[in-house]
TITI-710738 format. One line per field, with one value per residue (C-alpha): residue in three letters; x, y, z. Coordinates in Angstrom, 2 decimals. Layout:
! residues N
code c(ala, ...)
east c(X, ...)
north c(Y, ...)
up c(Z, ...)
***
This chain:
! residues 330
code c(met, arg, glu, asn, pro, leu, gly, arg, thr, thr, val, arg, val, ser, glu, leu, ala, phe, gly, ala, ala, gly, ile, gly, asn, leu, phe, thr, glu, val, ser, asp, asp, gln, ala, ala, gln, ala, val, ala, ala, ala, trp, asp, ala, gly, val, arg, tyr, phe, asp, thr, ala, pro, his, tyr, gly, leu, gly, leu, ser, glu, arg, arg, leu, gly, ala, ala, leu, arg, glu, arg, pro, arg, asp, ala, tyr, val, leu, ser, thr, lys, val, gly, arg, ile, leu, glu, pro, thr, pro, gly, ala, his, gly, asp, asp, leu, ala, asp, gly, phe, ala, val, pro, ala, ala, his, arg, arg, arg, trp, asp, phe, ser, ala, glu, gly, val, arg, arg, ser, ile, glu, asp, ser, leu, asn, arg, leu, gly, leu, asp, arg, ile, asp, ile, ala, tyr, leu, his, asp, pro, asp, asp, his, ala, glu, gln, ala, leu, asp, gln, ala, tyr, pro, glu, leu, glu, arg, leu, arg, ala, glu, gly, ile, leu, gly, ala, ile, gly, val, gly, met, asn, gln, ala, glu, leu, pro, ala, arg, phe, val, arg, asp, thr, asp, ile, asp, ala, val, leu, leu, ala, gly, arg, tyr, ser, leu, leu, asp, gln, arg, gly, leu, ala, glu, leu, leu, pro, leu, ala, ala, glu, arg, gly, val, gly, val, val, val, gly, gly, val, phe, asn, ser, gly, leu, leu, ala, asp, pro, lys, pro, gly, ala, thr, phe, asp, tyr, ala, thr, ala, pro, gly, glu, leu, ile, asp, arg, ala, leu, gln, leu, lys, ala, val, cys, glu, arg, his, gly, val, pro, leu, arg, ala, ala, ala, leu, arg, phe, pro, phe, gly, his, pro, ala, val, ala, ser, val, leu, val, gly, thr, arg, ser, ala, ala, glu, ala, val, asp, ala, ala, glu, met, leu, asn, his, arg, ile, pro, gln, ala, leu, trp, ala, glu, leu, arg, glu, arg, gly, leu, leu, pro, ile, gly, val, pro, thr, pro, gly, glu, val, glu)
east c(166.23, 162.95, 160.22, 157.48, 154.14, 154.20, 151.38, 147.99, 149.10, 149.86, 153.41, 156.06, 159.50, 162.77, 163.95, 166.97, 166.32, 168.86, 169.07, 170.18, 171.32, 174.92, 174.75, 173.47, 176.97, 176.12, 179.14, 181.57, 181.47, 180.59, 181.10, 178.34, 180.07, 180.38, 176.70, 175.67, 177.92, 176.39, 172.87, 173.95, 175.65, 172.55, 170.40, 172.69, 172.41, 168.62, 167.67, 164.46, 163.50, 165.23, 164.59, 165.51, 164.36, 164.69, 166.59, 169.45, 171.99, 169.46, 167.96, 171.22, 170.19, 166.91, 168.62, 171.30, 168.90, 166.53, 169.41, 170.73, 167.31, 166.30, 167.04, 165.44, 161.87, 159.65, 157.50, 160.59, 161.43, 159.85, 160.92, 160.08, 160.74, 159.57, 157.65, 157.91, 160.90, 160.59, 163.83, 164.01, 166.78, 169.30, 170.83, 174.32, 174.71, 178.20, 179.46, 178.26, 175.50, 177.70, 175.88, 172.97, 175.25, 175.74, 178.86, 177.06, 176.94, 174.34, 172.40, 169.05, 167.62, 165.13, 161.77, 159.55, 156.13, 153.48, 150.64, 148.55, 150.02, 153.54, 153.06, 151.79, 154.64, 157.16, 155.89, 155.92, 159.49, 160.59, 159.04, 160.96, 164.26, 163.68, 162.42, 159.38, 155.61, 154.72, 156.15, 155.51, 155.71, 155.70, 156.74, 155.98, 159.57, 160.35, 157.11, 158.19, 157.52, 154.72, 152.43, 149.12, 149.78, 151.05, 147.90, 145.40, 146.85, 149.74, 148.21, 144.86, 146.76, 148.80, 145.49, 144.34, 147.59, 147.23, 143.68, 145.05, 147.53, 150.59, 151.41, 151.09, 151.32, 151.57, 153.95, 155.63, 159.38, 160.87, 163.58, 161.00, 158.23, 155.59, 154.31, 154.25, 152.03, 149.62, 149.56, 148.83, 145.96, 144.43, 144.88, 144.78, 148.52, 150.12, 153.68, 156.14, 159.86, 161.25, 164.88, 167.01, 164.18, 164.10, 167.59, 169.69, 170.43, 167.13, 163.70, 161.54, 159.47, 158.16, 156.39, 153.44, 154.22, 155.09, 152.19, 149.80, 151.18, 150.73, 147.16, 146.27, 148.04, 150.63, 153.99, 157.18, 160.53, 163.31, 166.21, 169.21, 169.78, 173.43, 172.37, 174.57, 177.54, 177.91, 176.51, 178.58, 181.91, 181.71, 184.74, 185.57, 184.53, 181.82, 178.55, 175.09, 172.05, 174.25, 176.45, 179.48, 178.29, 178.52, 180.82, 178.05, 176.54, 179.93, 180.39, 176.97, 177.68, 181.00, 179.18, 176.73, 179.66, 181.36, 178.22, 177.80, 181.42, 181.03, 178.32, 180.31, 178.06, 179.22, 177.49, 176.34, 174.50, 172.65, 171.79, 170.32, 168.31, 167.01, 164.06, 162.45, 161.48, 158.47, 155.66, 155.04, 158.56, 158.76, 162.23, 165.42, 166.96, 170.73, 172.41, 174.68, 177.29, 179.45, 179.25, 181.26, 178.77, 175.86, 177.44, 178.35, 174.83, 173.30, 175.83, 175.23, 171.45, 171.72, 174.17, 172.91, 172.08, 171.48, 168.67, 171.25, 172.61, 169.30, 168.88, 172.27, 171.58, 168.45, 170.25, 172.90, 170.31, 171.45, 167.93, 164.79, 162.90, 159.77, 161.48, 160.62, 163.54, 163.67, 163.37, 166.49, 167.56, 169.25)
north c(211.32, 209.83, 212.23, 211.44, 213.07, 215.05, 213.34, 214.04, 217.28, 217.86, 218.92, 216.42, 216.48, 214.89, 212.16, 214.29, 217.84, 220.66, 222.19, 225.79, 226.74, 226.16, 228.75, 231.15, 230.94, 228.38, 228.47, 229.58, 231.84, 230.62, 232.89, 233.83, 231.75, 228.70, 228.96, 229.19, 226.24, 224.14, 224.76, 224.10, 220.82, 219.68, 220.56, 218.61, 215.63, 215.70, 217.59, 219.55, 220.38, 223.25, 224.34, 227.62, 229.98, 233.63, 232.37, 231.05, 233.82, 236.55, 236.23, 235.48, 231.90, 233.03, 235.71, 233.33, 230.50, 232.78, 234.11, 230.61, 229.39, 232.53, 231.16, 227.77, 227.10, 227.89, 224.80, 222.56, 222.81, 222.94, 225.55, 225.70, 228.42, 229.01, 231.39, 232.25, 234.59, 238.15, 239.88, 243.43, 245.80, 246.95, 250.15, 250.84, 247.39, 245.93, 242.38, 239.14, 236.57, 233.67, 233.47, 232.14, 230.06, 232.20, 234.00, 237.11, 240.73, 241.34, 243.70, 242.31, 240.75, 237.90, 238.40, 235.41, 236.02, 233.38, 235.90, 236.07, 239.47, 238.20, 235.17, 237.26, 239.72, 236.87, 235.35, 238.74, 239.39, 235.93, 236.39, 239.66, 238.07, 235.04, 237.09, 234.82, 235.28, 231.99, 229.44, 225.73, 224.80, 227.09, 225.48, 226.77, 226.94, 225.67, 226.68, 224.72, 227.62, 229.15, 226.18, 227.85, 230.95, 228.79, 226.65, 229.44, 232.23, 231.18, 228.03, 229.65, 232.49, 229.97, 228.36, 231.76, 232.25, 228.77, 229.61, 232.78, 230.69, 232.19, 228.84, 225.33, 223.42, 224.02, 222.25, 222.33, 221.93, 220.88, 218.93, 216.99, 214.56, 215.24, 218.71, 217.93, 214.95, 217.39, 219.49, 216.36, 215.44, 218.89, 220.61, 219.83, 220.33, 218.91, 218.15, 217.72, 218.49, 216.24, 216.91, 214.34, 212.16, 209.44, 208.14, 205.03, 206.28, 207.90, 206.54, 208.64, 209.76, 206.22, 206.19, 208.31, 210.88, 208.72, 206.25, 209.16, 211.00, 207.91, 207.50, 211.16, 211.48, 213.94, 213.92, 213.75, 215.23, 213.87, 216.16, 215.54, 211.99, 212.26, 213.45, 216.58, 214.67, 211.49, 209.28, 211.07, 210.38, 208.57, 209.24, 210.69, 214.34, 213.95, 215.75, 214.32, 216.55, 219.68, 218.58, 216.35, 212.77, 210.54, 207.54, 204.95, 206.66, 206.90, 203.18, 202.42, 204.55, 202.76, 199.41, 200.65, 201.72, 198.32, 196.45, 198.79, 198.31, 194.52, 194.94, 197.44, 200.35, 203.71, 204.57, 207.86, 205.93, 203.75, 206.80, 208.60, 205.62, 204.36, 206.81, 205.65, 202.42, 204.27, 205.01, 208.54, 209.69, 211.54, 213.10, 213.40, 216.83, 217.29, 220.54, 221.48, 224.23, 223.16, 221.46, 218.53, 217.99, 218.13, 215.51, 213.27, 213.37, 212.34, 209.53, 208.25, 208.28, 206.27, 203.72, 200.13, 198.73, 194.98, 193.71, 191.66, 194.88, 195.79, 192.16, 192.19, 195.48, 193.90, 190.70, 192.67, 194.82, 197.97, 198.47, 197.49, 194.53, 196.56, 199.43, 199.35, 199.31, 200.22, 197.91, 197.28, 200.14, 199.06)
up c(40.26, 41.43, 42.53, 45.03, 45.80, 49.04, 50.91, 49.38, 47.68, 44.01, 44.99, 43.89, 45.51, 44.44, 46.80, 47.65, 48.84, 48.97, 52.43, 51.96, 55.47, 54.37, 51.60, 54.25, 55.80, 58.46, 60.85, 58.12, 55.09, 51.60, 48.60, 46.17, 43.49, 45.73, 46.64, 42.98, 42.09, 44.88, 43.58, 39.98, 40.93, 42.82, 39.82, 37.49, 39.85, 39.54, 42.71, 42.19, 45.77, 47.56, 51.16, 52.81, 55.61, 56.67, 59.72, 57.56, 57.39, 58.16, 54.69, 52.84, 52.06, 50.49, 48.39, 47.13, 46.43, 44.56, 42.44, 41.71, 40.55, 38.66, 35.19, 35.90, 34.72, 37.71, 37.23, 37.14, 40.85, 44.30, 46.83, 50.52, 53.05, 56.60, 58.85, 62.52, 62.62, 61.32, 60.33, 61.71, 60.45, 63.05, 61.61, 62.86, 64.40, 64.62, 64.91, 63.41, 63.80, 64.92, 68.25, 66.17, 63.98, 60.87, 59.66, 58.44, 59.67, 62.36, 60.10, 61.30, 64.41, 64.53, 66.22, 66.94, 65.44, 64.71, 64.48, 61.31, 60.48, 61.14, 58.91, 56.00, 56.40, 56.59, 53.34, 51.59, 52.77, 51.63, 48.20, 47.83, 48.85, 46.61, 43.68, 43.30, 43.24, 44.95, 47.36, 46.97, 50.67, 53.74, 57.01, 60.50, 61.74, 65.26, 67.00, 70.13, 72.52, 70.45, 69.84, 70.63, 68.55, 65.69, 65.80, 66.37, 64.22, 61.98, 60.56, 59.58, 57.87, 55.90, 54.85, 53.55, 51.66, 50.19, 49.05, 47.41, 45.41, 47.08, 48.72, 47.38, 50.67, 54.42, 56.74, 60.13, 60.54, 63.87, 65.67, 67.68, 66.78, 69.44, 68.48, 64.73, 65.59, 67.22, 64.04, 62.00, 64.36, 64.80, 61.41, 57.69, 57.39, 54.24, 55.29, 58.15, 57.95, 60.69, 61.60, 63.37, 64.67, 62.04, 61.43, 61.90, 65.43, 66.43, 65.48, 67.81, 64.84, 64.49, 67.86, 66.70, 64.03, 61.03, 61.39, 61.93, 58.90, 56.73, 57.99, 57.33, 53.98, 55.29, 53.50, 55.56, 54.60, 56.81, 57.67, 59.87, 58.64, 59.73, 63.22, 63.12, 61.69, 63.72, 60.94, 58.30, 60.01, 63.36, 65.53, 68.96, 69.08, 66.43, 67.08, 67.66, 67.94, 67.86, 70.78, 71.29, 70.98, 74.07, 73.89, 73.68, 70.63, 68.93, 69.54, 68.08, 65.01, 64.52, 64.69, 62.06, 59.89, 60.24, 59.13, 56.16, 55.11, 55.19, 52.56, 50.49, 51.44, 52.84, 56.10, 54.55, 51.84, 54.36, 56.46, 53.44, 52.19, 55.55, 56.00, 52.74, 54.43, 55.82, 53.35, 54.69, 53.76, 50.44, 50.56, 52.60, 53.07, 53.23, 54.16, 51.25, 50.98, 47.99, 44.61, 45.97, 48.80, 46.36, 44.11, 47.04, 48.50, 45.16, 44.71, 48.22, 47.82, 44.61, 46.01, 45.80, 49.25, 49.59, 51.77, 53.68, 55.18, 56.81, 57.96, 59.66, 61.38, 62.86, 63.84, 65.70, 67.49, 65.71, 64.33, 66.24, 64.77, 63.93, 62.09, 58.36, 55.93, 52.22, 49.30, 47.28, 44.99, 41.77)
***
């Protein structure tokens, strides 16, 4: 699988990234064996970039990912995790974490913390769960309501950790494009993980963030290319942006699917390849919870897409005229 430099850094990421929320029991349980098999299948398919976070399963994702990668050469893969939520033990707690989306016991609670002390503690805790001594990329995770603390305290602490060699690169990961653009303007951030805002259905990232990232040499990893499922399988009841998709969006996704099918291309393949039309994009991240999903994502990313498909999408008004599209992949 092709690897790309992450912006101006020395970090190189595979074009397909393994999103590890699923192996943190996102919505439903996954066994330890299934999690290990998912990581192994992704590795066999050429994936060398793996993304996790303390938030995912209250640390379960980090523990499982670290275990699955333990026998792999450390210099052969890139791993990212995130800061901003501290996990505090809750002795004697009952129930589960499904209110926050994860089918795990509520043995910890999350505490927002973008202070310098909180960031350093978060990284130390993540290293312990992962069983590693360094992290390739650390993202500020969803600082939407904590922008000033993240800019004034968390980011400088990540710079110190990077200078100490504990981190390779600093990023911000969000479901919006506006605040990441501020980080790109006001800091020397290395990367942006942009979820759901640069897809076949939603190009809000193109308004400011992506051109600014390209200008500043900031690498972009695009997540949420299926927009919560609508572009994976468009049908009534499908979800978009974590909610039931409105009828007009379902109709648009079905039109996209019809054009793709005329060119012999699965919609999933076009959705995965589309972000690479922009020069700032280094990788696409797909949430993966099974070996079958890992194999499918790699096959879809490598599917040949003719230029005529992108041309027809423009002609039919399903992509704006000015949106860049990828070159042909053989």
